[in-house]
N, C-alpha and C positions, 0 to 999 in steps of 0.2 A: 765455234775457235778452242782448239788447244793453247793454252800459255802454260809453258815451263819458267818458272822460276828458278833460278841456280842463286843460292843465298854464299854459296863457297867461290864462287865465278867460274863455275864450271855449267856442265848443259845439263836439264834435268830433261824427262821424259814425262809428258803427260797425255794419255790417253783418253780419248770422248768416250763413252758408251752410251748414251744418250743424249747426246748432244749439247751438253755441259761438261764441267771439267769434275770429271771424275777422280784422275788417279794420278800423282805425281810421286815419282821417284827420284830420288838422286845415289846416283851411280857411286859418290864416294863416300854412299852412309854419313851426310849431311844432313839435307834435308830429307823430310819425313816422307810420310804416305797421308794422302787426301783422298778417303772414298767417298762414292758419293753413290748412296743405296735410294735412293728416290727423286732423284735428277736433282739435287742442291748438296751443298755441301754437310756433310753429319757430322766425321772424324778427323779428326788430327790427330795423328800418333807419332809421336817420337821415338823411334829405335835410337837412342842416344841420352833420352833422359833430357833433351835440352824442352824440345815442345811438349805441352802438356795436352788434355784432352776436353772439346769444347764437342758439347751432344745439348741440342735444343730437342728438349722434348715438350718446354707449352709455347715455341715458338715466337717467343716476343724478343727477344735482348738475350743475349749469351755472353757471359764474360768467362774469358778465361785466363785465368794468370799463370804462367808460368814460375815454376819454383826453383827454376834454375837462373831466371831472369835474361831470360835471351827472347821470346818468344810471345806476345799475345795475341791471342786471337779474338777478337768480337763479332759477332756476326748478327745480324738485325734481320730477320724475316719480315718484321713488322713494315721494314722499310722508310723509319725514318731516319734515323740517322745512326751511323754504325762509330763507335770509336775506339781504338785499338792503340792499347799503351803498351810500350816496350818499356820493362824498370831498367833494361840496360842497355834500350834507346837504338835496337839491330832494325824490326822490320814492324812496318805495322802494316796494316791489311784491313781495308774496308769493303763491305760489298753491301750494294743498297739492291732487292729487289724488286722495288717499288718502281724504280727505273724513272724516277726526276731526274736527279743528279748524284750521279755516285760521285764520291770524289775521295780518292785512296792518298793519304799521304805518308811519305816515309824520310824517318829525318833522318835518319843514319844508315837506310837504307839499300836494298840493291835493286829492288825493280817493284813498284807500282803497279796493279792492275784495277782496273775501275770497268766495269762489264755494267753495261744499264740493258736489259731484258726488252724493254720498252722499246729503245731505239731514238728517243726525241735527239736527244744532242748527248754522247760521250764524251766528257774528259778525263783525261789522264795527265797527272805529272808526277813527276819523277825528280825531287828536289835533288838529290844525289846520286839516281841511280844509274843503269846501262841503258838499258832499252826498257821504251814504253811502247804499246800497244791497246789501243782505240780501238771500237770496233763499233760501227753503228749498224745496227741491224734493219734500219728504217732506209739507210742508205740516201741519206740527204746529204751532208758534209762531214765529211771521218777528220777528225784535227789530232794528230798525236805530236805529243813535246819531249824532247827527250832534254833535260837541262844539261847533263852532261852524254848525253848517249853517242853511241858507236854509230848507230845503222837504226833509222827510225823508218819505218814503216806503216803509211796510209795506202788504206784500199777503201776503193767507193765501190760497192756492190750495182748503183743506181746509174751510174754512171755518166755522172758529170764531170765535179775536176778532183783528180788528183793529186793532190797535195804532199811531196815527203820530203821535207825537212832535215837537214842533221845538223846538230849545233857542233857539234865536234868536228864538222865538213871533212870526214873519213871518206865514206860513200856516201852519196844518196841514191836511194831505188826508188823512181818513180813509174807507177804502172796504170796506164790507161788503159781497162776494160772495156772500153765503150766505144775507144779507136778514135779519140780527138786530139786535145793538144796534151803530151807528154814533155811535162816540163819539170829538172831534177838540175838544182845548184848546188854546189858545194862552196860556202862561203869561207871556208878555210884554202880555197885555190889549192885544195891536195889533186883531188881526182873529179871531174865532172863526167856524169854518163846521163845520158839523154837516150831510151831508145824509145821507139814507138813502131809499136806492134800492128797498125793500123795502116802501114808505109806510107807518111807523113812526113816526116822527117828525123833522122837520126844525127842527133849534134853531142859533139865533145870538144868543150872551151875549158881551157885550164887560164882563168884570169890572173892566176899569180905567175903564168909563167914556170912554172915548178916541170905539172907534167904534159908532152908537148906530144905524143902521140897513145894514139888510145886504136886499137885494133879490135876487131871484134870476129873471132872466129867461130861461135855457137849461139849468135846472137845476147851473149852478155861480154862482160869484160873479159879481156884472156893476158892479155899483154899490152904492157904501158912503158914507154920507154921513154927516160926526160932526157932532151939535150943540154938542160942549165946542170946536169951532173948531181941534182939532190937527192929524188929520187931512181933507178934505176931501172929497174927490172923487178915489174909485180907480175907475179903467173898465179893463175885459178886453176887450183885444179880440182874442184867443185863447184866452177861459175862463181866463184867467191873468193876474195881478196887473200891469200893467206900465205904470203911472203913477198917483202920486199929489202931488196937489200942497196946500199946506197954506198959504194966508192969515194964519195966526199968524205963519210966520218960523221956528219954530225949524224942522221938515224941512221943504225947500221940494221937492224935484224928487227923485224916486226913481223910475229905470227899470229895466225887465226888458228886456234886448235877449235875450235866450234863454232866457226863464223862470225866471232866478235875479234876485241880487238884485248891479245891476251900481255904481251912485253914485247919492250921497246927498251932495247942496250944500245950504248952507244960505244963504239970504241976508239970517240975519239978522246977519252976521259976526261971530257965534261959532264956537264947534270945533264943528262938527256933521259932519264928512266919516268916512262908513266908506265904503272901498271894498276888496272884497272880490274883488281880482283873482286873489293870488294863492294864498290862503287864509288868510293870516296874521289881521290884525284884520277881524273882521266887523262887529262894531256898536259902535257907543258912541254913550252918548246923553249928553247933558247938557241938566237938567234945571233945573240950580240954578247955572246960566251956566260953572261946571267942569268939568270934564271927569271921566266916568264912566268910567270901562273895565270891559270885561270881555272878561279872555281866558283862555280852557280852553287853559293846557298841557299837561294831562295828562288832561283830557276830566272831570274830577271838576263844578268849576263851572261854568256854562256860560252862566247868566246873573245879572246878579249889577245891581239898578236900585237905584240911587239917589235917594231923598226926601229926605235933608237933606244930601249930600256925604258921605256915607259909605253903605257895602255892607248893603244889609236884605235884598232877597230874592235866594234862589239857588237854580233848581232844576232837579234832575235828569231828564234827559227818557226814561229807558230804563226806564220804568214802576217802578222801585225807589223813590226816593224820588221823590213830584212835586211837595208844595207844600214851600216851607219859607217861612214868614212870619215878618217882625220885630215882638212888640209894643214892645218896651223897646231899640231897638236892636241886636239878636243873634237869633239862630236859635231861635224857640221850639217850632214845631207843624210834622211832616212829617207828611203824609196821604200813602198810596195809594191812588190810585183802583182800580187793577191788580191790587190782591189779593197782593202781595209783601210787601211793608213796610205793613203795617197802621198801627201805635199809636207813632207816637215822642211823647214825653214829655220835656219839659224839665224839671229840679229848680233848676237854677239859670242858668236862661235859655239856656243851650246845647244840644246835643244828649250829654241821656245814656245812653236806654232804648230801643231800639227793638226791636219785638218780630213777627216775621212768624205771621198767620194760617195761610197755606198752607206753609210748613215751608219756607221755599228759605232765605231768611235769617231767623236764628231768634233771635241775643241780640247787640243793639251795646251796649257797657256804654262809658261815656266817664271816665274816670278823674283826668284831667286839663281837662274842660269842653270836649274833643271827642272825635272819635270813636277807638277805640282798637281795640277788640278786636270783630269780628265774628267770632259763629261759628256755622256750619251744622252742621246733623245731617243735611242730605241730600247734603254732602262735595260740594257746587258752590263754591261760599264757602268758605274754612278758615277764616285768619286773616290778618287783617288791622291792623296797627297802624301809627300815625301816631308818628313819634320826632321830625320836627321839625316841627308844629304842620298839616302837611296828612297828605292822605288815600295810604297805599300802597295798592294793589290786590293782591291774591294770587289767582290762579284757581287750582285746582287741574281739570285736564282728563282725565285720563286717572286721578284718582285718589290720587296721588300729591300732593306738597306741592310747588307754587310758591312762592317767596320773593321779597318785592320789599321793597325798605327804600331810604328816601328818606330820603339823609343832608345833601343843599344841600337839600334844604326844597322841592325839584320831584319830579315823577314817576319814578322808577326800574322798569322792566315789567319782569318777569320771566314767562317760558313755558314753560311744559314740555306741546310739544307730543306728543312720544311716549311719555313715561313718564319721560324723563331730566330734569335739572335743568340748564336756562339760567337764570344769574345775572347781571341787569347791575344794576350802582348807579352813581349818578349823584353824584361828589364836588363837582364844579362845574358844579350845575344845566343841566349837559349828560352824555347818555346815556353812559354804557359798554357797548360791544356786547359779546356772548357770540357768537360763532357758530362750528363745526367746519363748513368747507367740503370738507375733504378728509382729515378722521383728524387734523389741523392743529387748534393750540389760538393762539386770538387775542388775546380781552382776557373772561376768564373769574373771578369770586370770588366761591366759595360760600364760606358758613362750613358747612357742613355737614362737612364734611371731605374733599370729593372732593377738586376740585384750586382754590386758593382765590384767589391771586390771579396776575395773569400781566399783567405789564404792559410792555411795550415804549419804554424811551427813546430807544435808537438804532436803531428801527427793525428789530431782532430780538426775542428772547424775554429778557427781560432778570431779571424778580422774577417769584420765583411760592413763594408762601408758606401752606403749610399747618399748620391748626391743631389735624391732627387724627394728625400724627407722619409720614403716609407722605414728604411732597418738600417741606421746610420754608424754605430760605430758598436763592434763585438771583440772585444779584446779578452786573449784568454789568457792571463799570468803563469795559469798551473794546469793548462793542461788543457780543461776546461773552458767553459763559457760564463764568463765571469760579469762583465759588463755589456748593457748595452745602451747607447747614449739614442733618442731620436731628436734630430732638431727642428721637426716639424711638430712636434708633442702630441702626436698620436700615440706613440707608446713614450713610456716614460724611463726610469730608469730604473736597471737592474744590477744590483751588488753583490757581488758574494763578498761578504767580509772573511768567511770561511769555509767557502770551498764548498756553500748546500744552496739552500735553497735561495733562489733571486728575491731579492724584493724591490718592486717596481712602485719607484716612486714619479710620477708625475712632474711637468719641469713648471 
């Protein structure tokens, strides 16, 4: 599989010379060149002096820092945990070659790529990205989730079930190579395309009544005409949707220059502009003359459509929760067609109980009218608690517990990749990053009693608090280590009266 990532919203070219990722070149001169000399990624060179060079000579952990503060690349060939931080918050790339669980998180970036060479379960999550590609080489189950994506492609090479869900609802393509049932659903009601290559059923349905007629001239979608006058003509010049013109003046011109969605302009003078050039805001729809925003800051709620100026419909694209419809202005019913989460009943007009017949997610109970606790009997998702009214996601990858807490109402992401605990808390709506690059500790917060809070107020290590009584308080008054107090009386008090050697006093 060759993956091309565009940091400037155009199309890059990736060529594979040895079955892996070899070369990515950007025709606009923004993105750089990745060359593979031995089947892995060795060099990252920037022609525009933005990205630096990362080379692994020892094969353990490589840290690449960008002098221009744009992109940092960290690659671990030992396969534990790879953390890449971007000082300017642009793009993060994490690749693990051990193949247990590869997680790539982009806090402000365009595209996240996660590849697992072992092929057990590959998960690619893009918090703000455009397109996510997940490939499973073992062919069990391939899941691709795009929080704000245009087109999601999931291909299963073992021929079981191929599920492709597009959160933005522009075009969903599901292809089944094994000739079973091909299902494509578009939650936003724009265009639904279902093609069966095995000759079973070809169905094109529009649930919102926007697109009425879908004709296929070459086995794909060529012409779609709407009798409702919202979207009138969609012509495909290369088997994808290139031009959409509206005679009613809502969404007027949507042009796809590289198979994605680039520009939406409105001739009616209202606010109907959606630009996905850097993967920030992708889709904005204004149906009532105001601005209805759909932002996926942490990949939980992707599509929110406003029928009366509020938020009515939220859909989750990963096959867990599929459809949430609002019958009384809140979220009432969630049904899953993929059989993971099956029944969600609302007792008080919100989400109360979710039970899964497939045994993956078992019980979701809402104690305060939102989803608070998710317990899994199979050990995938263990405990998810929402303390600030949003969704905190906890994933247990190696059977341990990863705890994620949302303190400021946004998403804090904690991942346990090698069976250890990485805890990240968001205090001001941004991300606190916990990484251990060379056995050092940057920012880690844990309530499990290991290492709790390490903050750097002057560029060094200032505060460490442990509630389990190991190392309790380390405060820096002059940018160095001044005071250490132990509440469990194991280590005493270290005070620096003149920023010299600490004097330890027992309790």
